[in-house]
C-alpha positions as CSV (number, residue, x, y, z in Angstrom):
1,M,106.1,64.6,132.2
2,T,102.6,65.5,131.3
3,S,99.9,64.2,129.0
4,R,101.1,66.8,126.3
5,G,104.8,66.2,126.5
6,V,108.0,66.7,129.0
7,E,109.3,69.3,130.1
8,M,112.2,70.0,132.2
9,R,112.6,72.4,135.7
10,E,115.2,73.6,138.1
11,R,112.9,74.3,141.2
12,S,110.3,76.7,139.4
13,V,112.2,77.5,136.8
14,L,110.9,75.9,133.2
15,L,114.4,75.2,131.3
16,W,112.8,73.7,128.4
17,R,109.5,72.3,126.7
18,H,108.6,69.8,124.2
19,P,104.9,68.1,122.9
20,W,105.1,64.8,122.6
21,T,104.6,65.4,118.8
22,E,107.9,66.8,118.3
23,L,110.0,63.7,121.1
24,R,111.3,60.6,119.7
25,L,111.9,58.3,123.0
26,L,114.5,55.4,123.1
27,A,114.6,53.0,126.4
28,D,118.2,51.8,127.1
29,G,117.7,49.8,129.7
30,P,116.0,51.7,133.0
31,R,117.1,55.0,131.1
32,L,114.7,56.7,128.9
33,R,116.5,59.0,125.9
34,I,114.6,61.5,125.5
35,H,115.5,63.3,121.2
36,H,114.5,66.2,120.0
37,Q,114.9,66.7,116.2
38,V,118.6,65.7,115.7
39,R,120.1,65.7,119.4
40,E,119.7,64.6,122.7
41,A,117.6,66.7,124.9
42,G,117.6,64.6,128.3
43,T,117.9,61.3,129.9
44,M,115.8,60.2,132.6
45,L,116.8,57.1,135.0
46,L,113.7,55.4,136.2
47,E,114.2,52.9,138.8
48,R,111.0,51.0,139.2
49,P,110.5,47.9,137.0
50,G,108.3,48.5,134.2
51,A,108.2,52.3,134.2
52,V,110.0,52.7,131.0
53,G,107.5,50.7,129.1
54,K,104.6,52.4,130.8
55,I,105.9,55.8,129.8
56,L,106.4,54.8,126.5
57,L,103.0,53.4,125.8
58,T,101.6,56.7,127.5
59,A,104.0,58.8,124.8
60,K,102.9,56.8,121.7
61,A,99.1,57.1,122.8
62,H,100.3,61.0,122.5
63,G,101.7,61.1,119.3
64,A,105.4,60.5,120.4
65,A,108.0,58.2,118.0
């Protein structure tokens, strides 16, 4: 995650990247579900309490729905 969007990498290989304005984020308990257009682009399991809320606030500030 960056201030510009979300990217998924496997080691040094970039698999996909989406800017915040193209994403919709949903909190599902400790999981953050990332949607791009009509499909789910990924799911993150965040172990720290409050981590999902912090990411949602940051993403909203940068244009995510």
